[in-house]
N, C-alpha and C positions, 0 to 999 in steps of 0.2 A: 503492499498498500504505501509506502514510502520511499520508494522506488527512483531513481532517476537515471537516466543514460546520458552521455555526451557525444553527440554523432559523430564528433572530430574525433576523438580518442577511442571511440569503443569502452571506456569506463563504466562501469554500473557503480554508483552510490545508493546508498541509502541515509534519507536526512535524517534518524536517529544515531544507526549504528554502523553506519562510514558515512558521514558526511562528506560532499565533494569540496573542495579548498575553496575560502573566501575569495577567492578572485571573480572578481566582477566579469571578465570575460567570458568564463567558465559558467559562472552561474547563469549569464544568458542563455547559453545555447543549451542549457539541460533539458531535457523531453521528459514528460511524463506520459509514460503508455495509456492509452485509452482504458484498457483493459484489467489495468493496474487499481483495481479497488477493492473495497472489503469485500464487496457482494462476490466477486471474480475469485478472490482467493478463500471464501468459504467455501465455493463451488470445487476449486481444486484440492484443496485438502479435503475433502470428502471423496471428489475421484481418488486421491492416495488410498486413503484406506480402504476403501473396496479394493483398489487393485490388490495392495499387501494382505487383505482379508484372503482372497481368493486363492491366492498362493502359499499362508502359511503351513497349511496342512503338511504340502507336498514337502516342505524344508523343515518338520518340526524335527526330524532326528538328526540333523546337522547344524541349529539354530536354537538360540537362548533369549529373551529378553531380558534387560537391563532397566534397572532405576535407574536414570538419568540424572534425578535429583539428591544432590548432595556434594562432597567430597568428589572433585572431579579426578583426584588422583589413586581415591577409592577403587571408583570407577574404570581407571584406565587398568590396573591391576586386575581387577575382577573380568574383565575381556581379555587381557592379557593370559591370563590363567585358562580361559576357555577355550581359546585358540590355541593352546600348546598341546 
């Protein structure tokens, strides 16, 4: 929803998480895609979840779900242990 792209350089920014430079020249040429809306994002996330759910059972023997909330080093350790 906060994405902006620079057609000259091809760089993609996010207004909150990866803001573009303060340079007025760059700011003036940033483009906001017409499909970059909250409604479109909700639809894309819903479709993603449906796609994942459709194949989850097939890969259940070689995958594991991890809770991504918490200490990132603990999460990384748990993932590393699983893939070894």
